C-alpha positions in Angstrom: 21.8 11.8 10.6 19.0 9.5 11.5 19.6 7.3 14.6 20.6 3.8 13.7 21.7 4.4 10.1 25.3 4.9 8.8 25.6 7.9 6.5 28.4 6.1 4.6 27.0 2.6 3.9 23.4 2.9 5.1 24.0 0.0 7.5 21.9 -0.2 10.7 23.3 0.2 14.2 22.2 -2.3 16.9 20.4 -0.5 19.7 23.0 -1.3 22.3 25.8 0.6 20.3 23.9 3.8 20.4 24.4 4.6 24.1 28.2 5.0 24.4 30.0 8.3 24.9 31.8 9.8 21.9 32.0 8.4 18.4 30.5 5.0 17.5 32.0 2.6 14.8 29.6 1.4 12.2 29.3 -2.4 12.4 29.2 -2.7 8.6 31.9 -0.4 7.2 33.8 0.6 10.4 33.5 4.4 9.9 33.5 6.4 13.2 30.3 8.5 13.6 28.9 10.8 16.3 25.3 10.0 16.7 22.4 12.1 18.0 20.0 9.9 20.0 16.3 10.3 19.3 14.6 11.0 22.6 11.7 8.6 22.1 13.8 5.6 21.1 13.3 3.9 24.4 9.6 4.6 24.8 7.0 2.0 23.6 5.0 2.9 20.6 1.2 2.3 21.0 -0.8 2.0 17.8 -4.2 3.5 17.5 -3.6 6.3 19.9 -3.7 10.0 19.0 -0.5 11.9 18.8 0.9 13.3 22.0 1.4 17.0 22.4 4.9 18.1 23.2 5.2 18.8 26.9 9.0 19.3 27.3 11.3 21.2 25.0 13.7 18.2 25.1 11.4 16.1 23.0 11.6 16.2 19.2 8.6 17.2 17.2 6.9 15.7 14.2 8.1 17.0 10.8 4.5 17.5 9.6 2.9 18.4 13.0 5.3 20.7 15.0 3.1 20.6 18.0 3.0 16.8 18.2 5.7 14.6 19.8 7.7 12.4 17.4 7.6 8.7 18.2 9.5 7.2 15.3 11.9 8.1 12.5 11.1 7.4 8.8 13.5 4.6 7.8 14.0 6.0 4.3 14.5 9.8 4.7 15.0 10.2 8.5 12.3 12.7 9.3 10.7 12.5 12.7 7.1 11.3 12.7 4.3 11.4 15.2 1.9 8.5 15.6 -0.5 10.1 13.1 2.1 10.3 10.3 3.8 6.9 10.9 2.9 4.3 8.3 4.1 0.9 9.3 4.4 -1.4 6.2 6.2 -4.8 6.3 7.7 -3.9 9.7 9.2 -0.6 8.5 8.2 2.9 9.6 7.8 5.2 6.7 6.4 8.7 6.0 3.8 9.2 3.3 6.3 10.5 0.8 8.6 7.6 1.2 5.7 5.1 1.0 4.7 6.7 -2.4 8.3 6.4 -3.6 8.8 2.8 -2.5 5.4 1.3 -3.3 6.9 -0.6 -6.2 9.5 -2.2 -3.9 7.0 -3.2 -1.2 5.7 -6.7 -1.7 2.6 -6.3 0.4 1.4 -3.4 -1.8 2.1 -5.1 -5.0 0.3 -8.3 -4.0 -2.9 -6.4 -3.3 -2.9 -4.4 -6.5 -4.7 -6.8 -8.8 -7.4 -4.8 -10.5 -10.1 -7.4 -10.9 -12.6 -4.8 -12.1 -10.4 -3.9 -15.1 -9.9 -7.5 -15.9 -13.6 -8.3 -16.1 -14.5 -5.1 -17.9 -11.8 -5.8 -20.6 -13.0 -9.3 -21.1 -16.6 -8.1 -21.4 -15.8 -5.4 -23.9 -13.6 -7.8 -26.1 -16.3 -10.4 -26.1 -18.9 -7.8 -27.1 -16.7 -6.8 -30.1 -16.0 -10.4 -31.0 -19.3 -12.0 -30.3 -18.1 -15.6 -30.9 -16.2 -15.6 -27.6 -19.3 -14.4 -25.7 -20.6 -18.0 -25.3 -17.6 -18.7 -23.0 -16.7 -15.3 -21.7 -20.1 -13.9 -20.8 -20.8 -16.5 -18.0 -17.1 -16.2 -16.9 -17.4 -12.4 -16.6 -20.7 -12.6 -14.7 -19.5 -15.2 -12.2 -16.1 -13.6 -11.7 -17.5 -10.1 -11.2 -19.8 -11.4 -8.5 -17.0 -13.3 -6.8 -14.6 -10.3 -6.9 -17.2 -7.6 -6.1 -15.6 -6.8 -2.7 -12.0 -6.9 -4.0 -11.9 -3.3 -5.2 -9.9 -2.0 -2.3 -6.4 -1.3 -3.7 -4.3 0.4 -1.0 -3.1 3.4 -2.9 -6.0 4.0 -5.3 -9.6 4.9 -4.8 -11.7 2.6 -6.9 -15.5 2.3 -7.3 -17.6 -0.7 -8.4 -18.6 1.0 -11.7 -16.4 -1.2 -13.8 -17.8 -4.3 -12.2 -21.4 -3.0 -12.8 -20.7 -2.3 -16.4 -19.1 -5.7 -16.9 -22.1 -7.4 -15.3 -24.5 -5.5 -17.5 -22.5 -6.3 -20.7 -22.2 -10.0 -19.8 -25.9 -10.2 -18.9 -26.9 -8.7 -22.2 -24.6 -11.1 -24.0 -26.2 -14.1 -22.3 -29.7 -12.8 -23.2 -28.5 -12.3 -26.8 -27.1 -15.8 -27.0 -30.3 -17.3 -25.5 -32.4 -15.3 -28.0 -30.3 -16.5 -30.8 -30.6 -20.1 -29.7 -34.4 -19.8 -29.4 -34.6 -18.2 -32.8 -32.4 -20.9 -34.4 -34.5 -23.7 -32.7 -37.8 -22.2 -33.8 -36.6 -21.9 -37.4 -36.1 -25.7 -37.7 
């Protein structure tokens, strides 16, 4: 069982309750449990450092890297993680599998997942098909594409700037076509 989580109600144990002898009562549901203390629970975690190699047999190893010392436990599935595998999101420590499963629940990932390049490309294509809208949408697409050019970095997807480029080309061609049409209509009078 992961340290700090009740197997019955999934309630969290305060750190001070983990160091008694014998069974510990869950503060949420009251069930008595025997806990195994994770050896690195008292050590400080330093971000940006490479994972430590296990020196003593008493230390737990990372689930994915058996030769590396575990520094945290995944708060969803309970596997031990080294500093390479630990993904801290919204103050929670998760493994990569649990991050993939819970990306819909995590607010910080949802907030950054606006696909601006899809928006401008869709508007550019629709205004190409229905040319009457191009008078308004073509300048919008051009300006919006330039403003959002560097907003392609969605955390869980690899995106390129191809959609922005296509939208800029389409909107530029629409603006040129509108200008040519205006020049033609003025010269006919």
